[in-house]
N, C-alpha and C positions, 0 to 999 in steps of 0.2 A: 570877439564875436562868439556866439554859441556854436556848438557842434552842427546844429541844423543850418544856421546862417552860413557857416563855412561850407557845408555840402552844397547849399544853394549857389553860393558864389563860385565854387569850384566847377560846378556843372555849367553855370551861365557863361563863365569865361572860357570854358573848354580848355582848361590848363593841361598841358602835356608833361608828364613826368617820365617819359621815356620807358625804359624797360622795368622801372619800379612799379609796384602795386601799392595801393594805400589800404591800411588796416586801421580802423578807428575804434574797435571794441576791446581788443586784447593785445598784449605784447606777444609777438610770435618770433620764432627763430628761423622762419622760412627765408629763403634768399631774396634779396632785392625788395625790401619793404620799407616804406616811409610810413610812420604811424604815430598815433597819439592815443593813449589809453589812460583811464583813471585807475590807478593801482596804489594800494596802501595809503589812501587818503590824499594823493597828489596826482596831478596830470603829468604824464611822462611822454615827451616827444622823443621818438627814437628812429633809428634806421637799422637795417641789417646788411650784412656783407653778402657778396656773391655766393659764398660757400656756406651761408647761414650764420647764425649767432647775432644777437642784437646788441646794440650799445645805445645808452641813453644820451641824447644830445642836451636835453634840459628838463629839469623838474620844476613844475610851476603849480602853485596852489589854486589858481583861479582858472576856471574853464575858459573864460573870455581871453585871458592872456595866453593860454596854451594854444588855442586855435588861431589867435592873431599871429603867434610865433610860427605855427605850422604853415599858415597861409604864406607868410614871408619866405619860409624855407622852400615851399613848393613853387612859388612865383619865381624865385631865384633860379631854381632848376629849370623851370619852363623857359625862362629867358635865355639861359645857357644853351639849351637844346635848339631853340628856334632863332637864334641870332648867329 
């Protein structure tokens, strides 16, 4: 799915990612972020730790695949929190 399709689905399903925030424009080192950003020609799905500093979970060349992967990651977190 595209970034916009992902955002629409995220809002429609009211997914809860707990104390994390979502950042989709840049890679940040702020604490507790789940994100996806286009960087150096690839889409990077990443998370940050509680004390800051990011780590890349997966690099993907396709926007659709990147946001499909991010959706599954966020859905998994949502299910852990709400079950």
